[in-house]
N, C-alpha and C positions, 0 to 999 in steps of 0.2 A: 504493498497500499503507500503510496507516493507520500509523505508525510507532509508537502509543501504542494497541493492542488493549486492552481492557476487562481485569481481570487475573482468571483463575479459580479463586486461590486466595481470593478475597474472598468470594466467593459461599459458597464452601465454609466460611470462616469464619464468615458471616452466618447462614449455616443452622444450624452446631453452639451459635452465641450464641444462639438464638430456642428451639430443643429445651431447654438447660440452663435457659432460664429457664420454659418452659413446663412443665418436670418439677421443680422448685422453689418452681412457682406452688402449691404444695401446699396451706402454711397456708390455716387457716379463717380467712375474714373479720371480725372482730372488729366486737361491736355496740357503738354509741355510749354509754359509760358515761352519758351524762346522762339516755337513753332506758332504761336497766335499770330492771325495778322496781324499788322501795324493799324495802331489806327487812323481812320480815313480824315486828312487833311482837312481843315473848315473851307468848303465850297463858295464859294458867289453868292451871294442874295438874289440874284437877278436868275439864277440859275428854277428854272420850273421845278415844280412838283414832281411830275413825270419824271423827269432825270434822276432826280433823288432816291425814287423809289425803287428804280429798276438798279441802282449801285449798289442798295442792300448785300451786306455781309451774307452767307448762305447760313442754315443752322447747324452748330455741330452738335453733331448726336455722341449721346454717351451713354454706356452700357456697363452695367453691374459684373458684379463678381457672379452673382446670382444668373444673372444671365447667359454668360458669356459657360460657366456648368451646364445649363439646360440645353447651349446649342453642341454639346459632346451626343447628344442623342441617350437612346437605353440604357448605353454601353456604360454609362457615368452612373448607375446602380450597382452594375459586381466591380468597376474602380472604387465606389466610396464605401463598399463593403470590407475590401483588400485593403483603403489606407486604416481604417476603423482595426482589422486583425493587426495589420504591421505597428502599429502606435500599442496596441493592446502587449504583441507578445515580445517588441523590444522595452516596455516598462517591467515584463515580466519576469523576461532573463535577466533583466540588470538586477532585478532582487535577489532571484533565483542562483544568480551566480557571485554576487558578494560572498565574501571572505567571513560574514557574520554569520550567513548562513548556512556556508557549508561547511567550514571548519572554524567557531567560534574561537576565541583565543581562551576565553574563561574554560570551555569545556577540555581543551587543551592541557590546562594549567591543572585541573582538578585530573583528569586523568591519568597524570604524572605523578602526583601525590597517591593516588591507590597503587601504580606501580610500583611505587619504590618501597611502601610496606607491603606489600604483597598482596594484598586488599583485591583481591582477582573477583570474588561475588562481592563487595562496593561497587568494583567498577562499573560488574555487569549492571548492578542495579542501577547504577546512575546511569548508564549510556541507554538505559530501556527506561528512564523515567524523563530522559529528554534526547525525543529522537532529533537527529541532525543526520548531513550524509556522514559526517565521521563518524560520530556514538554508532550509526545504523553498521558500519565495517569492523569497529573492534567490538562493539559487541560481539558479531560473531565471531571473531578471532577469537575471543574470549571462551565462549561457547566449547570451541571446538580443541582448547589447549591441552584438553584429557587424551587427543584422538593423533598427536604426535605433530612437529613441526610443519611435514607437509598435507595437514590435511588442515590445519589453522590457514598457513600460507591460500590456499586454492580456494580455501570459505571466505578468505577475506577478498583474493581478486575477482571470485565472482559477485560479493555484493557488490565491490567495488564498479564491476561494471554493471549494475543493476541499476546505480547510484548516475552514475554518468549518461547511462539512456535514458533516464530518468529527467535530465537534464538538459541534456542534446534535444532529446526527442521535438519539444518544446521551439528548441530555439532552429530546426530544420524547420520548420512552417514558415519561417522566412524567407529560405529559401523557393520555397515553392510558391511564396506571393513575388518574389523577382522574379520570378520565370513568367507564371501567368499574368501578370499586371501588362505586362507589353503585347502578349498574346491578345488581349483583351483589347486593347488599344487596337491592335492590329485589325482586330474585327473590327472596330468604328469604321476604321478606317477605309477598308473593305466595301462596308454598306454606305459609308459616306460617297464615295466614290461611284459605286453602282446606281446612286438616287442624283449625284452629280452629273452621271452621262446619258443616265433615264432624262433628266430633264433639260440636256442640251438636244440631245434626241428630238423630246416632243416638242420644246420652243423657242428652239435654235439661239442664238446669239441676241434675240429679243429681250430677255427676262436674266436679264443679268443679276435680278437679286435672289431672284431659285438659288442659281449657280453658285453664288457665295456664295449660303446658306449651307447648303451640301458640303462646298469647299471647307467650311468654319467647321463645319461634325466632324470632318477628316481630323483636321488640324487638330482642336479638341481633346479630340478622343488619346490622340494618339500622345502628345504630350503630358496626358494626364495619367496615361500609363507608365512610361516612362518616370516622369515625378514621386509615382510609386515605388518602381522598382529599384531605382538605383541607393535610395536611402533602404529599403527591405536590405537590398544586397552588402552594403556596409554595413548593418547592423548585426548583420547573418555573422559573419566573419570575425566582428569586434567580439559578440557574444560567443561565439565557438572558443576563439582564441582564450576568452577569458573564462571558461567552462574548464576548457582543458588544463590552465594552470590552475586550477582549485584544484583539481583530481591530482595534480602533482602535488599540492600543498598538504593531500591528506597521506599524499603514498612518501612521502616524509615523516609523520608523525608515527603514522605506522613501524617506518624503521626503526624511528629512535626508541619506541614504547617498547617494540619486542626483540631489540637487541641483547643477545644475549640472555634470552629466555632459557629456563631449567625445564624446556621441555619433559627430558628421566623424571625427574623427581615427580611428575604432575601427568605419568603416564596413569592411565584410567578414571581420571579426575571427571566429574561429570558438573560443570558450573551451570546453574541459570536452572529456568523450570522451564524449556525445550522437551516435551516427551518423546521418547526413545520408541520407534512403532518396530524396529529390531530384533528378533527373538530368537533363540534356538527352534530349529525344526521340530515339528511336533511328531516324528517319526524318531528321535533319537531319546 
């Protein structure tokens, strides 16, 4: 059982934050002041009114962020889901791979005290009462001390592999998002191009507004997919290396605790409350 399951409250908070940002993005995009047309010089008072009305500047159209998102079409829905999942997995991965979560210093110090006193029963109870990846691995090793050095090392190696799998499983989903997001954007690109050529074939070049809308869907969908994929890949490699470093920290603690362990003096000793199911065959 994973002692650190993903927090369901975290993803709800992220969804609420994204909805708030989407709702507050109604501010129109301001044009660059440098590119704005210069102010017209004062005209002669003798100029007719008809001439001044013809020289009026064209209206500047503004587009909000939400309108830009809507231009991407239906593919923006799965891309938005991928963005929420990427943020959630990144935050959750940072919490999972932290040193205080995987190998707390206080747990390491307490285990060293138990091992120095030879109180392996107390160390086992401490690991059981305070679950963490480090304590889970040490607990398995203590329970197998009576079976010999090879059995204890193999048991700890197997538990360490399980703890690493629990951490890396959720991190690997960031790689899936990094691969799927551009493909979803590419799907929007293809559908937008089909729509653009259909518009061009039906109305020709006489309706540039419909053609530009279809091309806008192509560009927004592609850019959105890449915008999600690039941070997802960066977070994946960062968290994967962070988790690997944490596993190496556990290995260093195990090597220091079990160094010169008197396995011969503890042969046949059973530590812990694990049930032993193996028994002598009933025909003996």
